[in-house]
C-alpha positions in Angstrom: 11.8 68.4 40.9 9.0 65.9 41.5 9.6 62.6 39.6 6.7 60.1 39.1 8.2 56.6 38.9 5.2 55.6 36.8 6.0 58.4 34.3 9.8 57.7 34.5 9.2 54.0 33.6 8.2 55.1 30.1 11.9 56.0 29.4 13.9 53.7 31.6 13.2 50.3 33.2 12.7 50.7 36.9 10.3 47.8 37.5 12.8 45.6 39.3 14.0 48.1 41.9 12.1 49.3 44.9 11.5 53.1 45.2 13.5 53.3 48.4 16.5 51.5 46.9 16.4 53.7 43.8 16.2 56.8 45.9 19.2 55.6 47.9 21.2 55.0 44.7 20.2 58.4 43.2 21.3 60.2 46.5 24.6 58.3 46.6 25.3 59.4 43.0 25.1 63.1 43.8 21.4 64.1 43.5 19.7 64.2 46.9 16.3 62.6 47.2 14.5 64.8 49.8 11.4 62.7 50.0 9.7 59.5 48.8 5.9 60.1 48.5 3.4 57.3 48.1 0.6 58.9 46.1 -1.8 56.1 47.2 -1.3 57.1 50.9 -2.2 53.5 51.9 -5.8 53.9 50.5 -7.9 50.9 49.8 -11.4 50.0 48.7 -11.7 53.1 46.4 -13.6 52.2 43.2 -15.3 53.8 40.2 -19.0 54.4 40.7 -21.8 55.3 38.2 -24.5 57.7 39.5 -27.7 56.1 38.2 -30.1 58.4 40.0 -30.0 61.5 42.2 -32.7 63.0 44.4 -32.7 65.9 46.9 -32.4 64.8 50.5 -35.9 65.3 52.1 -34.4 66.8 55.3 -31.4 68.8 53.9 -31.3 71.3 51.0 -27.6 70.9 50.4 -27.5 67.1 50.4 -28.4 64.7 47.6 -29.4 61.0 47.8 -27.6 59.1 45.0 -28.1 55.6 43.8 -24.7 54.4 42.6 -23.6 51.4 40.6 -20.2 50.2 42.1 -20.0 47.0 40.1 -22.2 44.9 42.3 -25.7 43.4 41.7 -27.5 46.0 43.7 -27.2 49.8 43.6 -25.7 51.5 46.7 -27.3 54.5 48.2 -24.8 57.2 49.0 -25.7 60.7 50.5 -23.5 63.3 48.9 -23.1 67.1 49.6 -21.0 68.0 46.6 -22.7 70.8 44.5 -21.7 69.3 41.2 -22.8 65.7 41.7 -25.3 64.6 39.0 -27.0 61.7 37.4 -25.0 59.8 34.7 -21.6 60.8 36.1 -18.8 58.3 36.7 -17.3 59.2 40.1 -14.8 58.1 42.7 -16.5 56.1 45.5 -14.9 55.1 48.9 -16.7 52.0 50.0 -17.4 51.2 53.6 -14.2 49.9 55.1 -12.1 52.2 52.9 -9.1 54.1 54.4 -8.4 57.6 53.2 -5.5 60.0 53.8 -5.5 61.6 57.3 -6.6 58.4 59.0 -10.2 58.7 57.8 -12.2 55.4 57.8 -15.4 55.1 55.8 -18.3 53.4 57.5 -22.0 52.9 56.8 -23.9 55.8 58.3 -27.2 57.6 58.4 -27.2 61.3 57.4 -30.4 63.1 58.5 -32.3 59.8 58.5 -31.0 58.5 55.1 -28.7 55.5 54.8 -25.3 56.2 53.2 -23.1 53.3 52.1 -19.8 55.1 51.3 -18.6 58.4 50.1 -18.4 60.1 46.7 -14.9 61.7 46.7 -13.1 64.7 45.5 -9.5 64.6 44.5 -8.6 66.5 47.7 -10.1 63.8 49.8 -7.7 61.4 48.0 -4.7 63.4 49.1 -4.2 65.6 46.0 -3.3 69.2 46.8 -6.1 71.7 46.1 -3.9 73.9 44.0 -3.3 71.0 41.5 -7.0 70.0 41.1 -8.5 71.3 37.7 -10.5 74.4 38.3 -13.7 72.7 37.1 -13.5 70.3 40.0 -11.9 72.5 42.7 -15.2 73.0 44.6 -16.7 69.5 44.3 -16.3 65.9 43.4 -14.1 64.8 40.5 -15.9 63.4 37.5 -14.2 60.5 35.7 -14.3 59.8 31.9 -17.6 58.3 30.6 -15.9 55.0 29.6 -14.7 54.3 33.2 -15.9 50.8 34.4 -18.0 50.8 37.6 -16.3 48.7 40.3 -12.8 49.0 38.9 -9.9 50.4 40.9 -10.2 54.2 40.9 -6.7 54.7 42.3 -5.2 52.8 39.3 -7.3 54.8 36.9 -6.2 58.1 38.5 -2.5 57.2 38.5 -2.4 57.3 42.3 -0.8 53.9 42.6 2.5 55.7 42.0 5.5 56.9 44.0 7.0 60.3 43.7 10.7 61.1 44.3 11.3 64.7 45.3 14.8 65.7 44.1 16.7 68.4 45.8 18.7 69.8 42.8 21.8 71.9 43.1 21.9 74.9 40.6 24.4 73.1 38.3 22.1 70.1 37.6 19.5 71.8 35.4 19.6 68.7 33.2 17.5 66.9 35.9 14.7 69.5 35.6 13.1 67.1 33.1 11.9 63.6 33.0 14.3 62.7 30.2 17.2 64.2 32.1 16.3 62.1 35.2 15.9 59.1 32.9 19.5 59.5 31.6 20.7 59.8 35.2 18.8 56.7 36.4 19.9 54.7 33.3 23.5 55.5 34.1 23.0 54.4 37.7 21.3 51.2 36.7 23.5 50.5 33.7 20.6 50.4 31.3 19.3 52.2 28.2 17.1 55.3 27.8 13.9 54.9 25.6 13.3 58.3 23.9 9.8 59.2 22.7 9.1 58.2 19.1 7.8 61.2 17.2 5.7 60.5 14.2 2.8 62.3 12.6 1.5 63.2 9.2 1.7 66.8 8.2 -0.8 68.5 5.8 0.3 69.8 2.4 -0.2 73.4 3.5 3.0 75.0 4.5 3.5 76.8 7.8 5.7 79.5 6.2 2.7 80.5 4.0 0.6 81.6 7.0 3.2 82.8 9.5 6.2 85.2 9.1 9.0 85.3 11.6 11.6 88.0 12.4 14.2 88.0 15.2 15.8 91.4 16.0 18.4 90.3 18.5 20.0 86.9 17.9 22.2 87.2 21.0 19.2 87.3 23.3 17.2 84.9 21.0 19.5 82.8 18.8 16.9 80.2 18.0 13.1 80.6 17.5 10.9 77.9 16.0 7.2 78.0 15.4 4.8 75.2 14.4 1.3 75.9 13.1 -1.5 73.5 13.9 -5.0 73.9 12.5 -8.4 72.5 13.3 -7.5 72.0 17.0 -10.4 71.1 19.3 -9.7 72.5 22.8 -11.1 70.2 25.4 -10.2 68.5 28.7 -7.0 66.4 28.6 -7.1 62.7 28.9 -6.9 61.3 32.4 -3.3 60.0 32.0 -2.0 63.4 31.0 -3.8 65.3 33.8 -2.5 63.0 36.4 1.1 63.0 35.1 1.0 66.8 35.4 -0.5 66.7 38.9 2.2 64.3 39.9 4.8 66.8 38.7 3.1 69.6 40.7 1.3 71.3 37.7 -2.4 72.0 37.5 -4.2 70.8 34.3 -6.1 73.4 32.2 -7.0 72.1 28.7 -5.4 69.8 26.2 -3.4 72.5 24.4 -1.9 74.1 27.5 -1.4 70.7 29.2 0.6 69.5 26.2 3.0 72.4 26.5 3.4 71.8 30.2 3.9 68.1 29.6 6.7 68.8 27.1 8.2 71.3 29.7 8.4 68.4 32.2 9.3 65.8 29.7 12.1 67.6 27.7 12.9 70.5 30.1 12.1 72.8 27.1 9.6 75.6 27.8 7.0 76.0 25.0 4.2 78.5 24.6 0.9 78.2 22.6 -0.5 81.2 20.9 -4.0 81.5 19.4 -3.1 82.2 15.8 -6.3 84.2 15.1 -5.7 86.4 18.1 -2.3 87.3 16.9 -4.1 89.1 14.1 -1.1 89.9 11.9 0.1 86.4 10.8 3.5 87.5 12.0 5.8 87.0 15.0 8.6 89.4 15.8 10.9 89.0 18.8 12.5 92.3 19.9 13.7 94.3 22.9 10.9 96.1 24.8 10.4 99.8 24.5 11.0 101.6 27.8 7.6 101.9 29.6 5.9 99.5 27.3 3.1 97.5 29.0 1.7 93.9 28.7 -1.0 92.0 30.5 0.4 88.6 31.3 -1.5 85.3 31.8 -1.9 86.0 35.5 -4.0 89.1 34.5 -1.4 91.5 35.9 -0.3 94.5 33.9 3.5 94.6 33.6 5.6 97.7 32.8 8.7 96.8 30.8 12.2 98.2 30.5 14.3 98.5 27.3 16.5 95.5 28.2 13.5 93.2 28.6 12.8 90.9 25.6 9.4 90.4 24.0 7.5 88.2 21.6 5.2 90.4 19.5 2.8 90.2 16.6 4.8 92.9 14.9 2.7 95.6 16.5 2.1 94.9 20.2 3.5 92.5 22.9 2.2 89.0 23.0 4.6 87.4 25.6 7.5 88.2 27.8 10.3 86.0 26.3 11.1 83.0 28.5 9.0 84.2 31.4 5.2 84.3 30.7 2.8 84.6 27.9 0.3 87.4 27.4 -3.4 87.3 28.1 -4.3 88.7 24.7 -3.3 85.6 22.6 -4.1 83.0 25.3 -5.6 79.7 24.1 -9.3 79.5 24.9 -12.2 77.1 24.2 -12.8 78.9 20.9 -9.3 78.5 19.6 -9.0 76.4 16.4 -5.5 77.3 15.1 -2.5 77.2 17.4 1.1 78.4 17.0 3.6 76.5 19.2 6.7 78.4 20.1 9.9 76.6 20.9 12.9 78.9 21.4 16.2 79.4 23.1 16.5 82.6 25.1 19.8 83.7 26.7 19.7 82.9 30.4 21.1 86.2 31.5 18.3 88.1 29.6 15.6 85.9 31.1 17.0 86.2 34.6 17.2 90.0 34.5 13.6 90.3 33.1 12.3 87.8 35.7 13.9 89.8 38.5 12.7 93.2 37.1 9.1 91.9 37.0 9.2 90.0 40.2 7.9 87.1 38.2 9.5 83.6 38.4 8.0 80.7 36.4 8.8 77.1 35.6 9.9 78.5 32.2 12.2 81.2 33.5 13.8 78.8 36.0 14.9 76.5 33.1 16.1 79.3 30.8 18.1 80.8 33.6 20.0 77.6 34.3 20.3 76.7 30.6 18.2 74.4 28.4 19.6 71.8 26.0 20.0 73.5 22.6 19.6 70.2 20.8 16.2 69.6 22.4 14.5 72.8 21.2 13.3 71.5 17.9 12.5 67.9 19.0 10.3 69.4 21.8 8.3 71.4 19.2 7.9 68.2 17.1 6.8 66.3 20.1 4.2 68.9 20.9 2.9 68.8 17.3 2.6 65.0 17.6 0.5 65.2 20.8 -1.7 68.0 19.4 -2.6 65.7 16.5 -3.2 62.7 18.9 -5.1 64.5 21.7 -6.6 67.6 20.0 -7.3 66.4 16.5 -5.0 69.0 15.0 -3.5 69.2 11.5 0.1 70.2 11.5 1.2 72.5 8.7 4.2 71.3 6.8 7.6 72.6 8.0 8.8 74.8 10.8 9.0 78.6 10.7 12.6 79.0 12.0 15.4 81.4 12.8 18.4 79.4 14.0 21.8 80.9 14.7 22.4 78.9 17.9 25.8 77.1 18.4 24.9 73.5 19.4 28.5 72.3 19.5 29.1 70.1 22.6 31.7 71.2 25.1 35.0 69.3 24.7 37.0 68.4 27.7 40.5 66.7 27.5 41.7 65.0 30.7 44.2 62.3 31.5 43.3 59.2 33.7 46.2 60.1 36.0 44.7 63.6 36.6 41.4 62.0 37.6 43.1 59.5 40.0 45.4 62.1 41.5 42.5 64.4 42.3 40.5 61.5 43.8 43.4 60.0 45.7 42.7 56.5 44.4 43.2 54.2 41.4 40.3 53.7 39.0 41.1 51.7 35.8 40.8 53.2 32.4 38.2 50.5 31.6 36.0 51.6 34.5 36.3 55.3 33.5 35.2 54.5 29.9 32.4 52.4 31.2 31.1 55.2 33.5 31.4 57.8 30.7 29.5 55.4 28.3 26.7 54.9 30.8 26.4 58.7 31.1 26.2 58.9 27.3 29.3 61.0 27.0 31.1 60.7 23.6 34.7 59.7 24.5 37.8 58.8 22.6 41.2 57.7 24.0 44.1 59.4 22.1 47.7 59.1 23.3 46.6 58.2 26.8 44.2 61.2 27.1 40.4 61.1 27.3 38.8 63.4 24.7 35.3 63.9 25.8 32.4 65.6 24.1 29.8 66.3 26.8 26.2 66.1 25.7 24.6 69.5 25.4 21.9 68.5 28.0 24.8 68.6 30.5 25.4 72.4 30.6 27.5 71.9 33.8 30.3 70.0 32.1 33.0 72.5 31.1 36.4 71.7 32.7 38.5 68.7 33.8 37.3 68.8 37.4 33.7 68.3 36.1 34.8 65.0 34.6 36.5 64.1 37.9 33.2 64.7 39.7 31.3 62.5 37.2 33.7 59.6 37.5 33.7 59.9 41.3 30.0 60.0 41.9 29.2 57.2 39.5 32.1 55.0 40.8 30.8 55.7 44.3 31.9 58.2 46.8 31.9 55.4 49.4 34.7 53.7 47.4 37.1 56.6 47.8 39.6 55.5 50.4 40.1 57.4 53.6 43.6 58.9 53.7 45.3 61.3 56.1 47.1 64.3 54.7 50.9 64.1 54.6 52.3 66.3 57.3 55.8 65.2 57.9 56.6 65.2 61.6 54.1 68.0 62.4 51.1 66.6 64.3 47.8 68.5 64.2 46.2 69.8 67.3 44.6 72.7 69.0 46.6 75.8 69.6 46.7 77.0 73.3 44.2 79.8 72.4 41.8 77.3 70.8 42.1 74.9 73.7 41.4 77.7 76.2 38.4 78.9 74.1 37.1 75.3 74.2 37.4 75.4 78.0 35.3 78.6 78.1 32.6 77.0 76.0 32.6 74.0 78.3 32.1 76.2 81.3 29.2 78.0 79.6 27.4 74.8 78.6 28.2 73.2 82.0 26.4 76.1 83.6 23.3 75.4 81.5 23.7 78.1 78.9 22.8 77.5 75.2 25.2 78.7 72.5 23.8 81.4 70.2 25.1 82.5 66.8 24.0 86.0 65.8 24.6 88.5 63.0 27.8 90.5 62.9 25.9 93.3 61.3 23.6 95.6 63.3 22.2 99.2 63.0 24.4 102.2 63.4 22.5 103.1 66.5 23.1 99.8 68.2 26.7 99.2 66.9 28.5 100.7 70.0 25.9 99.9 72.6 27.5 98.1 75.6 30.9 98.2 73.9 33.8 97.5 76.2 35.7 100.2 74.2 34.0 102.3 71.5 36.1 102.8 68.4 35.5 103.9 64.9 32.7 101.8 63.3 32.8 100.0 60.0 29.7 100.6 57.7 28.7 98.7 54.6 28.6 100.6 51.3 25.5 98.7 50.2 23.7 97.3 53.2 20.7 95.0 52.9 18.8 97.2 55.4 19.5 99.9 58.0 19.2 97.2 60.7 22.2 95.4 59.1 24.4 98.3 58.0 27.2 98.4 60.6 29.6 95.9 62.1 29.0 95.4 65.8 31.3 96.3 68.7 29.4 94.3 71.3 27.7 90.9 71.3 25.1 91.9 74.0 22.5 93.7 71.8 21.9 90.7 69.6 21.7 88.3 72.6 19.0 90.6 74.1 17.1 90.4 70.7 17.3 86.6 71.0 16.0 86.7 74.5 13.1 89.0 73.5 12.3 86.6 70.6 12.1 83.6 72.9 10.2 85.4 75.7 7.6 86.6 73.1 7.0 82.9 72.4 6.4 81.9 76.0 10.1 81.0 76.7 10.2 82.8 80.1 13.6 81.5 81.2 16.4 82.1 78.6 20.1 81.5 79.1 22.4 82.1 76.1 26.0 82.7 75.4 28.0 83.6 72.3 31.6 83.5 71.4 32.1 85.8 68.4 34.0 88.7 66.9 33.5 92.4 67.4 35.0 94.9 64.9 37.0 97.8 66.2 38.6 100.7 64.3 40.9 99.9 61.5 44.1 98.0 61.0 47.0 99.2 58.8 45.3 97.4 55.8 42.2 99.6 56.4 40.2 96.7 57.6 38.4 96.5 60.9 40.3 94.8 63.7 38.5 91.7 64.9 38.5 91.0 68.6 36.9 87.8 70.0 34.5 88.3 72.9 32.4 86.1 75.1 28.9 87.4 76.0 26.2 85.8 78.1 22.6 86.8 78.8 20.2 85.3 81.4 16.6 86.1 82.2 13.8 84.3 84.2 14.4 81.5 86.6 17.9 80.1 87.4 16.5 77.3 89.7 13.0 75.9 89.3 12.8 72.6 91.2 9.0 72.7 91.5 8.7 69.4 93.3 11.0 70.6 96.0 9.4 74.0 96.3 12.7 75.6 95.3 12.7 78.5 92.9 15.4 81.2 92.3 15.4 83.9 89.8 18.5 85.0 87.9 20.4 87.8 89.7 23.6 89.7 89.5 25.5 87.1 91.5 24.4 84.2 89.3 26.1 85.9 86.3 29.1 87.0 88.4 29.5 83.4 89.5 29.5 82.1 85.9 32.2 84.7 85.1 34.2 83.7 88.1 34.0 80.1 87.0 35.6 81.0 83.7 38.5 82.7 85.4 38.9 79.8 87.8 39.1 77.3 85.0 41.7 79.5 83.3 43.7 79.8 86.6 43.3 83.6 86.6 41.1 84.0 89.8 43.7 85.8 91.9 44.3 88.4 89.2 40.7 89.4 88.7 38.8 92.2 90.5 35.5 94.0 90.1 34.6 97.6 90.4 31.3 99.5 90.3 30.5 101.0 87.0 28.0 103.3 85.2 27.3 102.1 81.7 24.5 103.4 79.4 21.7 100.9 79.1 22.6 99.0 82.3 21.2 99.4 85.8 23.3 102.1 87.7 23.3 100.1 91.0 23.9 96.6 89.5 26.7 97.0 87.1 30.4 96.3 87.4 33.6 96.4 85.3 35.7 93.2 85.3 39.4 93.9 85.7 42.3 91.6 84.9 45.6 92.8 86.4 43.9 96.2 86.8 42.9 96.5 83.2 39.2 96.4 82.1 38.4 93.2 80.2 34.7 93.0 80.7 31.4 94.0 82.3 28.6 92.5 84.2 25.2 94.1 84.8 21.5 94.1 84.7 19.7 95.7 81.8 18.3 99.1 82.7 14.5 98.9 83.4 13.9 101.1 80.4 15.9 98.8 78.1 14.0 95.8 79.6 10.7 97.4 78.8 11.8 98.3 75.3 12.9 94.7 74.6 9.8 93.2 76.3 11.7 91.2 78.8 11.7 90.9 82.6 14.8 91.3 84.8 17.7 90.4 82.5 21.4 90.2 83.3 24.3 90.3 80.8 28.0 90.0 80.8 30.7 90.5 78.1 34.4 89.5 78.3 37.3 90.3 76.0 38.4 86.8 75.2 41.3 88.1 73.1 42.8 89.7 76.2 41.9 87.0 78.7 43.0 84.0 76.7 46.2 85.8 75.7 47.2 86.5 79.4 50.1 84.4 80.6 49.4 82.0 83.4 51.6 80.3 85.9 52.1 76.6 85.8 49.1 75.0 87.7 50.0 72.9 90.7 47.7 70.6 92.6 47.7 70.3 96.4 47.1 67.1 98.3 43.8 66.6 99.9 44.1 68.4 103.4 44.7 66.1 106.3 44.5 68.8 109.0 41.5 70.8 110.2 40.8 74.4 109.2 39.9 77.2 111.6 37.5 80.0 110.9 37.0 83.4 112.4 34.1 85.9 111.6 34.3 89.6 111.5 31.4 92.1 111.3 32.4 95.6 110.2 30.4 98.8 110.2 31.0 100.6 106.9 29.7 103.5 104.8 26.9 102.3 102.5 29.1 103.4 99.6 32.1 101.4 100.7 32.7 98.4 98.5 33.1 95.0 100.2 35.8 94.1 97.7 38.1 96.8 99.0 37.8 95.3 102.5 38.5 91.8 101.2 41.7 93.2 99.6 42.8 94.8 102.9 42.2 91.5 104.8 44.1 89.4 102.3 47.0 91.9 102.3 47.2 91.8 106.1 46.7 88.1 106.5 49.7 85.8 106.9 50.4 82.8 104.8 47.9 81.0 107.1 44.9 82.9 105.8 43.6 80.9 102.9 40.1 82.4 102.1 37.9 85.4 102.8 34.2 85.4 102.0 31.3 87.9 102.6 28.4 86.0 104.2 26.1 88.8 105.4 25.1 92.4 104.7 22.8 94.2 107.0 21.2 97.6 106.5 18.4 98.3 109.1 17.1 100.3 111.9 19.9 99.3 114.3 22.5 100.9 112.0 23.3 104.5 111.9 22.1 106.5 108.9 24.3 105.9 105.8 25.9 102.9 107.4 25.8 99.1 106.8 27.1 96.0 108.5 29.2 93.5 106.4 30.2 90.2 107.9 33.3 88.3 106.6 34.3 84.7 107.2 38.1 84.1 107.3 39.6 80.6 106.9 43.0 79.8 108.4 44.9 76.6 107.5 48.3 75.0 107.4 48.6 71.9 105.1 51.6 70.6 107.2 50.1 70.6 110.7 47.2 71.4 113.0 47.2 75.1 114.0 47.1 76.2 117.6 44.7 78.8 118.9 47.5 81.2 119.7 48.8 81.1 116.0 45.3 81.9 114.7 44.7 84.7 117.2 48.1 86.2 116.3 47.3 86.2 112.5 43.8 87.4 113.1 44.9 90.3 115.2 47.1 91.5 112.3 44.0 91.6 110.2 42.0 93.5 112.8 44.8 96.1 113.1 44.9 96.7 109.4 41.1 97.1 109.2 41.2 99.6 112.1 43.9 101.6 110.4 41.8 101.7 107.2 38.9 103.3 109.1 36.7 100.2 109.4 34.9 99.8 112.7 34.7 96.3 114.2 31.2 95.7 115.7 
């Protein structure tokens, strides 16, 4: 909702408060102000001009040389390229030195040899959106009324010295979809009164009921229908103030009749519709359900096919409007219209919502009916429209209103005790303060036996239960005034469970390694649901999926991380490192629900190190990902219980994939995407891993002990072994560790050689062994003795020492 403070000031006094301060107060009271828009955009030196003479530019067919009166002694020559500029017009002139939106500064210039002292402006050049400019001026300059005074402030005349508050309304606050609704809210905030429009006009002696008949076939869908008949209407351009109030509200002006209905829509929040009485042809209005397959051409010139549950306004023979959604083109008001029928009605929100959805057509009118309009504003809105048609279109209002009214307008009654309110808020607000707040909100309230008996105004359709009153009291008293209190917990102190603490450690490792957290959909396609799954079980499918791509619960996190990588790479994000902690859904529990198992997945592609200034670059590879996985186990004190084995997994590279084992049980995988998968996703070399956090974080760990910083030197020995190419280095490491005495502290692979000096099918793997005793310095003899045990075990295992 766009709220013009200039328009708002007609109903509530906002003169003594700055827009930013008012916006802050509105936000703190529960309606968020999304933006504060200065319609003047800081413009200056923009005045009214009078085009006294116009000649074609001698050197350019599309330019005109105009002599313009800007309120000074001499006429100013301005070169203008607008196709609709003409002699005698009153126009908007930006003088030399003027500043326009977008940082444009106007200077004296020469255009094709002709001097130009300023610019004749369109509304778009003053910052008005093109979609809001009247169609007559959409392609050229804007023409001001003939009585505009040359040299006067054009911004003031156009209503651009104004501020707009853009309200972000929640669905329950439909009352604020009108200027009067916002006025009630602001008046309550500022503790002042609301000035409602005064409706007075003189009706003719002819009765509306003599020229128009009305019948409502379904009073549940349409419990109230009122029609006013106005004769001798002169359709013309609306006055400037009305046009620019509408543009400020985001509505394009059309003509005075249509603009009045839109003005009332914004002022009262009550949708109206204007019919050309003569085009109705029957002197009758009948509202009824549509016939299945019935058609109507709406005001947007689209043919709509209706269903039996859609509701229509007809002339008794054929459709004239879709109730609450949009009027029909047949009875549209035109320049030739002289007699107008103004419709003000109450349509059931459920009916309008269903029709709007069926037709794929949402309008300002349908949005308000769906959320609920004020039943007590329907008839005043019709009278206000009649008044403005007399004032702005010269119409004569026929006496009376053609009316069917079976609408219940009883306000909702809520009974609540002050103690209930204070208990819910956890604070103490006096009864006097509560009554003051409810009075400012214009709620009728009576205190009986210590209870507040409240009749909520019908404009507030959201007030139904006790908690609604609690919210009203709290927001107007001030959310900042609610004291901070901790929940009562006895002796139990809150904190993270061991599982939660360990999961936080895992996240810290990921982010410390430079990976960004991703959150992806739990739903995927049936085809991708079991891809890369650590264990594939029965899948869970939705009965009514949004699409085939989101029809099945996932059993692996990797496919969506690959999608995220592809999305980023397609947007020139060549290096992507992501992780996700989330649930996969496996089989069914006893309650016939999928079993949720929390997993960790990571995905890396592109460069791992890119220190360009040092000439250091390194692409992601298998061992980068393995190192991150090992860091997780190290932080969880599980390193000694983890091992890796070569694996073949669909979708992963057959030579660069491994299972991760914890105590001999598979808990994860590491691998490179298969080249075919990489090509399909549009990514380069990409590595992934997935771990079963449920199993890993649930594993028991021994108490962690810390060792003192070593005071004695370590001793190292290197071994190079000739092995079959298919022989895994991890198996050799296990043999070395098993044979080593307590002096052997670490074993690392530091070289692998496969070349012409090796026999066919053989490779050389070099290991570095570290010996150390924290209590003393080792002797050479002790290290040799321990090392010989290792060599013997290797020889017995068939490894050949080079």
